[in-house]
C-alpha positions as CSV (number, residue, x, y, z in Angstrom):
1,X,-44.2,1.5,5.5
2,X,-42.1,-1.3,7.1
3,X,-38.2,-0.4,6.2
4,X,-34.9,-2.6,7.1
5,X,-32.1,0.6,8.1
6,X,-28.7,-1.2,7.5
7,X,-26.8,0.8,9.6
8,X,-22.6,1.4,8.5
9,X,-20.9,4.3,9.3
10,X,-23.5,6.5,10.3
11,X,-23.6,5.5,13.6
12,X,-25.8,8.2,15.1
13,X,-28.8,10.0,15.8
14,X,-28.1,14.0,14.7
15,X,-27.7,14.5,11.0
16,X,-29.0,11.8,10.2
17,X,-30.6,11.8,6.6
18,X,-31.7,7.8,6.8
19,X,-33.8,9.0,10.1
20,X,-35.0,12.0,8.6
21,X,-36.6,10.9,5.8
22,X,-38.8,7.8,7.7
23,X,-42.8,9.3,7.0
24,X,-44.7,9.3,9.9
25,X,-46.6,6.9,8.6
26,X,-44.2,4.1,9.3
27,X,-44.9,1.2,10.9
28,X,-42.5,-0.4,11.9
29,X,-38.4,0.1,11.6
30,X,-35.7,-2.8,11.8
31,X,-32.0,-1.2,12.7
32,X,-29.3,-3.7,11.5
33,X,-26.1,-3.6,12.3
34,X,-23.8,-6.3,10.3
35,X,-20.7,-7.5,10.9
36,X,-19.0,-8.5,7.8
37,X,-16.4,-10.9,7.8
38,X,-15.1,-9.6,4.5
39,X,-14.6,-5.8,6.2
40,X,-13.3,-7.3,9.5
41,X,-11.4,-9.9,7.6
42,X,-7.7,-9.5,6.6
43,X,-6.2,-7.7,4.0
44,X,-4.7,-8.5,1.0
45,X,-1.5,-7.0,1.3
46,X,-0.4,-8.0,5.3
47,X,-2.9,-10.4,6.0
48,X,-3.9,-8.7,9.2
49,X,-7.1,-7.8,10.6
50,X,-8.5,-4.7,8.6
51,X,-10.0,-4.0,12.3
52,X,-7.4,-3.7,14.8
53,X,-7.0,-3.9,18.4
54,X,-7.7,0.0,18.6
55,X,-10.8,0.2,16.4
56,X,-12.8,-3.1,17.2
57,X,-13.2,-2.0,20.9
58,X,-14.2,1.4,19.9
59,X,-16.5,0.4,17.3
60,X,-17.9,-2.2,19.8
61,X,-18.7,0.8,22.3
62,X,-20.0,2.8,20.1
63,X,-22.3,0.3,18.8
64,X,-23.7,0.0,22.6
65,X,-24.2,3.5,22.8
66,X,-26.1,3.9,19.8
67,X,-27.7,1.1,20.9
68,X,-29.3,2.8,24.3
69,X,-30.2,6.0,22.5
70,X,-32.3,4.1,20.1
71,X,-34.0,1.9,23.1
72,X,-34.5,5.3,24.5
73,X,-36.6,6.0,21.6
74,X,-38.2,3.2,21.6
75,X,-36.5,0.8,19.2
76,X,-33.2,-1.0,19.4
77,X,-31.0,-2.6,17.2
78,X,-30.3,-6.4,15.7
79,X,-26.6,-7.4,15.6
80,X,-26.2,-10.4,13.0
81,X,-22.5,-11.6,11.5
82,X,-22.2,-12.6,7.9
83,X,-22.2,-11.2,4.5
84,X,-24.9,-8.4,4.3
85,X,-26.2,-9.3,0.5
86,X,-26.7,-12.9,2.6
87,X,-28.2,-11.6,5.7
88,X,-30.2,-8.4,4.7
89,X,-32.9,-9.8,2.3
90,X,-33.3,-13.0,4.2
91,X,-34.2,-10.7,7.2
92,X,-36.4,-8.2,4.8
93,X,-38.2,-10.9,3.3
94,X,-39.0,-12.8,6.5
95,X,-40.3,-10.1,8.2
96,X,-41.9,-9.0,5.0
97,X,-40.5,-5.4,5.0
98,X,-40.8,-3.6,2.4
99,X,-37.7,-1.6,1.4
100,X,-33.8,-1.4,2.6
101,X,-32.5,2.0,3.5
102,X,-28.5,3.0,3.9
103,X,-25.9,5.5,4.0
104,X,-24.4,5.2,0.9
105,X,-20.4,4.8,0.7
106,X,-18.1,6.1,-2.1
107,X,-14.8,3.4,-1.8
108,X,-14.7,0.6,-4.3
109,X,-15.7,-2.5,-1.8
110,X,-17.9,-0.8,-0.1
111,X,-20.0,0.5,-3.3
112,X,-19.7,-3.2,-4.5
113,X,-21.5,-4.4,-1.5
114,X,-24.7,-2.1,-1.9
115,X,-24.6,-3.4,-5.4
116,X,-24.0,-6.7,-4.7
117,X,-27.4,-6.3,-1.9
118,X,-29.2,-4.8,-4.9
119,X,-28.8,-7.9,-6.7
120,X,-29.6,-10.4,-3.8
121,X,-33.0,-8.1,-2.8
122,X,-34.1,-7.9,-6.3
123,X,-36.9,-5.5,-8.1
124,X,-39.5,-6.0,-5.2
125,X,-37.2,-5.0,-2.4
126,X,-35.7,-1.6,-3.2
127,X,-32.6,-0.1,-1.7
128,X,-32.8,3.7,-1.2
129,X,-29.5,4.8,-0.6
130,X,-29.0,8.4,1.9
131,X,-26.0,10.7,1.5
132,X,-24.7,10.7,5.2
133,X,-20.9,10.4,5.2
134,X,-20.6,14.2,3.4
135,X,-20.0,17.7,4.5
136,X,-21.0,19.1,1.2
137,X,-24.3,17.5,-0.1
138,X,-23.3,15.7,-3.4
139,X,-26.6,17.2,-4.6
140,X,-25.9,20.2,-3.8
141,X,-22.0,20.6,-6.0
142,X,-22.0,22.2,-9.0
143,X,-20.6,19.5,-11.3
144,X,-20.8,16.0,-11.5
145,X,-18.1,14.0,-9.0
146,X,-17.4,12.5,-12.6
147,X,-15.5,16.0,-13.2
148,X,-14.2,16.5,-10.1
149,X,-10.8,18.5,-10.8
150,X,-7.5,16.5,-10.1
151,X,-6.3,19.2,-7.8
152,X,-7.5,20.3,-4.6
153,X,-7.3,23.8,-4.7
154,X,-9.7,23.8,-7.5
155,X,-11.6,21.6,-5.9
156,X,-11.8,24.6,-2.9
157,X,-12.2,27.3,-4.8
158,X,-14.1,26.2,-7.8
159,X,-16.4,23.7,-6.5
160,X,-16.8,23.9,-2.7
161,X,-16.8,27.7,-2.2
162,X,-19.6,27.7,-4.1
163,X,-21.1,24.6,-2.2
164,X,-23.3,25.2,0.7
165,X,-22.8,23.5,3.4
166,X,-25.9,22.2,5.0
167,X,-27.3,22.4,8.6
168,X,-27.3,19.6,10.3
169,X,-30.6,17.7,10.7
170,X,-32.3,18.2,14.2
171,X,-31.9,14.7,16.1
172,X,-34.9,12.1,16.2
173,X,-37.3,12.0,18.8
174,X,-38.8,8.9,18.6
175,X,-38.5,6.0,16.5
176,X,-40.9,3.6,15.0
177,X,-41.6,0.7,16.8
178,X,-39.5,-2.8,15.9
179,X,-41.2,-5.6,13.3
180,X,-43.9,-7.4,16.4
181,X,-42.5,-10.6,15.6
182,X,-38.5,-10.1,16.0
183,X,-36.5,-10.6,18.9
184,X,-33.2,-8.8,18.4
185,X,-30.1,-10.5,18.5
186,X,-27.9,-9.0,21.7
187,X,-24.6,-7.2,20.8
188,X,-21.4,-9.5,20.6
189,X,-18.6,-9.0,22.7
190,X,-14.8,-8.6,21.4
191,X,-14.5,-12.6,22.0
192,X,-17.7,-13.9,20.6
193,X,-17.7,-11.9,17.7
194,X,-13.9,-12.7,16.6
195,X,-15.0,-16.5,17.1
196,X,-17.9,-16.5,14.6
197,X,-15.8,-14.7,11.9
198,X,-12.9,-17.4,13.0
199,X,-10.4,-14.3,13.5
200,X,-8.2,-14.1,16.6
201,X,-9.3,-11.7,19.6
202,X,-6.9,-8.5,19.6
203,X,-5.6,-8.0,23.2
204,X,-6.0,-4.5,23.8
205,X,-3.6,-2.7,25.9
206,X,-4.9,-0.5,29.0
207,X,-5.1,3.2,28.1
208,X,-1.0,4.6,27.8
209,X,-1.0,7.7,30.0
210,X,1.5,9.2,26.9
211,X,-1.7,9.2,24.5
212,X,-2.3,12.0,22.9
213,X,-6.2,11.3,22.8
214,X,-8.7,12.1,25.8
215,X,-9.7,9.2,27.9
216,X,-12.4,9.0,25.1
217,X,-15.5,6.0,24.4
218,X,-17.1,5.5,21.5
219,X,-20.5,6.6,20.2
220,X,-22.4,9.6,20.0
221,X,-22.5,10.8,23.4
222,X,-18.7,10.9,23.6
223,X,-18.2,12.5,20.4
224,X,-20.7,15.2,20.8
225,X,-19.1,15.5,24.1
226,X,-15.9,15.8,22.8
227,X,-16.8,18.4,20.2
228,X,-18.6,20.9,23.4
229,X,-15.5,20.7,25.2
230,X,-13.1,21.6,22.3
231,X,-15.1,24.0,20.6
232,X,-17.5,25.8,23.2
233,X,-16.3,24.7,26.7
234,X,-12.6,25.4,26.0
235,X,-12.7,27.9,22.8
236,X,-9.7,25.9,21.4
237,X,-10.8,26.4,17.7
238,X,-9.4,29.9,17.9
239,X,-5.7,28.1,18.6
240,X,-5.6,25.1,16.5
241,X,-3.7,27.0,13.2
242,X,-1.3,27.7,15.8
243,X,-0.9,24.3,17.8
244,X,-2.3,21.4,15.2
245,X,1.3,20.5,14.0
246,X,2.1,19.5,17.8
247,X,2.8,16.0,19.1
248,X,1.6,15.8,22.6
249,X,-1.0,16.5,24.7
250,X,-5.1,15.7,23.7
251,X,-5.4,19.6,22.8
252,X,-3.2,20.5,20.2
253,X,-5.9,18.8,17.9
254,X,-9.7,18.3,17.7
255,X,-9.2,14.0,18.0
256,X,-12.5,14.7,16.9
257,X,-11.5,11.8,14.0
258,X,-12.5,8.4,15.4
259,X,-16.1,9.7,15.8
260,X,-16.7,11.2,12.5
261,X,-14.5,8.0,10.9
262,X,-17.6,5.4,11.7
263,X,-20.5,8.6,11.6
264,X,-20.8,8.6,15.3
265,X,-20.2,12.5,14.8
266,X,-21.4,14.2,11.7
267,X,-18.7,16.7,9.5
268,X,-22.2,19.3,8.9
269,X,-22.4,19.3,12.8
270,X,-18.9,20.3,13.5
271,X,-18.9,22.7,10.6
272,X,-22.3,24.3,12.4
273,X,-19.9,24.5,16.1
274,X,-17.5,26.5,13.7
275,X,-20.1,28.6,13.1
276,X,-21.1,29.6,15.9
277,X,-17.8,29.8,17.2
278,X,-17.1,32.8,14.8
279,X,-20.7,34.4,15.7
280,X,-19.6,34.2,19.3
281,X,-16.0,35.3,18.8
282,X,-16.3,38.0,15.9
283,X,-13.9,37.5,12.9
284,X,-13.6,34.4,11.5
285,X,-10.2,33.3,13.1
286,X,-7.2,31.3,11.0
287,X,-8.1,28.1,13.4
288,X,-11.6,28.0,12.3
289,X,-10.7,28.7,8.4
290,X,-7.6,25.9,8.8
291,X,-10.8,23.7,10.6
292,X,-13.1,24.1,7.7
293,X,-10.1,23.4,5.4
294,X,-9.7,20.3,7.1
295,X,-12.9,19.0,6.9
296,X,-12.9,19.9,2.9
297,X,-9.7,17.7,2.4
298,X,-12.0,15.2,3.9
299,X,-14.6,15.2,1.4
300,X,-12.3,15.7,-1.7
301,X,-10.3,12.6,-0.5
302,X,-14.2,10.9,-0.8
303,X,-15.6,12.1,-3.6
304,X,-11.9,11.6,-5.3
305,X,-11.9,8.2,-4.2
306,X,-15.5,8.0,-5.7
307,X,-14.7,9.3,-9.1
308,X,-11.5,6.8,-9.6
309,X,-12.8,3.9,-8.0
310,X,-10.4,1.0,-7.7
311,X,-7.6,3.1,-9.4
312,X,-7.9,4.9,-5.9
313,X,-6.1,1.9,-4.7
314,X,-4.2,1.3,-7.4
315,X,-0.2,0.6,-7.3
316,X,-0.1,3.6,-10.3
317,X,-1.0,6.9,-9.8
318,X,-3.9,8.6,-10.6
319,X,-2.1,10.5,-13.8
320,X,-0.4,7.4,-14.6
321,X,2.5,7.9,-13.1
322,X,5.2,5.1,-11.9
323,X,5.6,4.9,-8.2
324,X,9.8,5.2,-7.2
325,X,11.1,1.9,-7.6
326,X,10.8,-0.6,-4.6
327,X,12.7,-3.3,-2.6
328,X,10.0,-5.3,-1.1
329,X,11.1,-6.8,2.2
330,X,8.8,-7.6,5.2
331,X,11.6,-7.6,7.6
332,X,12.3,-4.1,6.7
333,X,8.7,-3.3,7.0
334,X,8.3,-5.2,10.0
335,X,10.9,-3.4,11.8
336,X,9.0,0.2,10.7
337,X,5.8,-1.0,12.2
338,X,7.7,-2.4,15.6
339,X,9.2,0.9,15.7
340,X,12.6,-0.3,15.1
341,X,14.1,1.3,12.1
342,X,17.0,3.4,13.8
343,X,15.4,6.5,12.9
344,X,14.2,8.4,16.7
345,X,11.2,10.6,15.3
346,X,9.7,7.6,12.9
347,X,10.1,5.1,15.7
348,X,8.3,7.3,18.3
349,X,5.2,7.8,15.6
350,X,5.1,4.0,15.4
351,X,5.3,3.0,18.8
352,X,2.3,5.5,19.5
353,X,0.6,4.2,17.2
354,X,0.8,0.7,18.6
355,X,-0.2,1.8,21.9
356,X,-3.0,4.2,21.4
357,X,-4.0,3.1,17.8
358,X,-3.6,7.3,17.6
359,X,-1.0,8.9,15.1
360,X,-0.4,12.9,14.8
361,X,-1.0,14.3,11.2
362,X,2.7,15.3,11.3
363,X,3.6,11.3,12.3
364,X,1.5,10.1,9.6
365,X,3.7,12.2,7.2
366,X,6.8,11.2,8.2
367,X,6.1,7.6,8.7
368,X,5.0,7.3,5.4
369,X,7.3,8.7,3.6
370,X,10.3,7.3,5.4
371,X,8.8,3.5,4.7
372,X,8.4,4.9,1.0
373,X,11.0,7.0,0.2
374,X,14.2,5.6,2.5
375,X,12.9,2.6,2.9
376,X,11.8,2.1,-0.4
377,X,8.2,-0.5,0.6
378,X,5.1,-0.6,-0.9
379,X,2.9,2.6,-0.1
380,X,0.0,-0.4,0.0
381,X,1.5,-1.9,2.7
382,X,1.9,1.0,5.0
383,X,-1.9,1.7,4.0
384,X,-3.1,-1.8,4.9
385,X,-1.0,-1.4,8.5
386,X,-2.2,2.0,9.5
387,X,-5.8,0.3,8.5
388,X,-5.1,-2.5,10.9
389,X,-4.0,-0.2,13.8
390,X,-5.8,3.5,13.0
391,X,-8.7,3.9,15.5
392,X,-10.0,6.4,13.1
393,X,-9.7,4.6,9.9
394,X,-11.2,6.1,7.0
395,X,-10.3,4.5,4.1
396,X,-10.8,7.3,1.7
397,X,-8.9,9.7,3.9
398,X,-5.9,6.8,4.9
399,X,-5.6,6.0,1.3
400,X,-5.5,8.8,0.0
401,X,-3.0,10.3,2.0
402,X,-0.9,7.1,1.5
403,X,-1.1,7.5,-2.5
404,X,-0.8,11.0,-2.2
405,X,3.0,10.4,0.2
406,X,3.8,7.6,-2.7
407,X,3.3,10.4,-5.3
408,X,0.2,8.4,-7.1
409,X,-2.7,10.7,-5.9
410,X,-3.3,14.0,-8.1
411,X,0.0,15.5,-7.6
412,X,2.9,14.3,-9.7
413,X,6.2,16.2,-7.6
414,X,8.0,14.6,-5.5
415,X,6.4,14.4,-2.0
416,X,9.1,13.2,0.0
417,X,10.0,14.6,3.5
418,X,13.0,15.5,5.0
419,X,12.6,13.8,8.1
420,X,15.5,15.1,9.6
421,X,14.8,18.3,9.2
422,X,11.1,17.8,10.2
423,X,11.7,16.2,13.2
424,X,14.1,19.8,14.7
425,X,11.0,21.1,13.3
426,X,8.2,20.0,15.1
427,X,10.0,18.2,18.0
428,X,12.8,20.5,18.8
429,X,14.1,19.3,22.1
430,X,13.3,15.9,21.5
431,X,10.3,15.4,23.7
432,X,8.2,13.9,21.7
433,X,10.7,11.6,21.1
434,X,11.9,11.0,24.9
435,X,8.2,10.4,25.5
436,X,7.7,7.5,23.3
437,X,11.4,6.3,23.7
438,X,10.5,2.6,24.3
């Protein structure tokens, strides 16, 4: 069997269902990463590149690391620029490949890309989809995803508690060679890639010393190193529940999310590390329980996005509730985006985001609430801006959280935050605001 492997947000060797499914009789494997002009291009709300100045270099570092790991196993990666439904069928037919394998996504545009690829491949070259992105394997759920409850608590207690988490799959030790008549195209740098896409090359800032992120690099190597450092070397899981709402320093939260977002770190690998922590340290700690809960939230948003389809991204609520009235004003929005609202706590968080591509969970909730409920702007503008800026952008989690704060998700209650009270509670001495005062 000769297989084309369409790399997406599964940029790792460990716990990879696609690679684990390769039969020993596979004679050739062509891993392809496709730089999709739609996925990297301007969004529909702000006309900003979806992959902005922080996520782009992190993605390129991730791909460089993955390519080195593939080469070490006797393989390589072929890089193309273009729409997957155009580039991949042409490659498959040119090289006589018998199938295309890929990790399936759970959000609308990504699912549409899979369907477009299936149509373009036709009946002779099947597209086989694998589940590599969730913690809970959808095949193991006790319900059909279309019956997913509109309540995280019900999902947690009625579904997730009855669904075992599969152990991570072993890391591949070798891979089939590339097709013999292919010379793989190299990984482009940022300037070459943006030129090919006719997009401006984002200016990449030097790492800001105030950043709450560690001095991270993209890729599986760095993601696994961070997991080991956090969970094993420094035993930080146990105190996670006590520190997770802090705002300064790299150790108050896991910072796993950048690697989780592009799949260079597996959610099941993290779950296994929590299991190991519990085994080593005895009783299940509150920190371990809270970290498990957040991995389940990530799954819930993915499954909810799959269930809701386009409704997950629409203005109205999933229960058909109307959002609060807005007064769209791009100047007001731009002041929020630049950290010039006059609210010191919100502005500090927005400055951190601009400088580093990171914002704490506490900051994200307050910045979103302020934009929606105090400034009366369109929540979708905020979600699109975060997509552009966040180094750890994940469509389901980002849009799901914005939808929740806007009151258009599964919850019909008023979700406005008292930002002044939040600042007093989580930054009582004003250290965070002073750190990001300019």
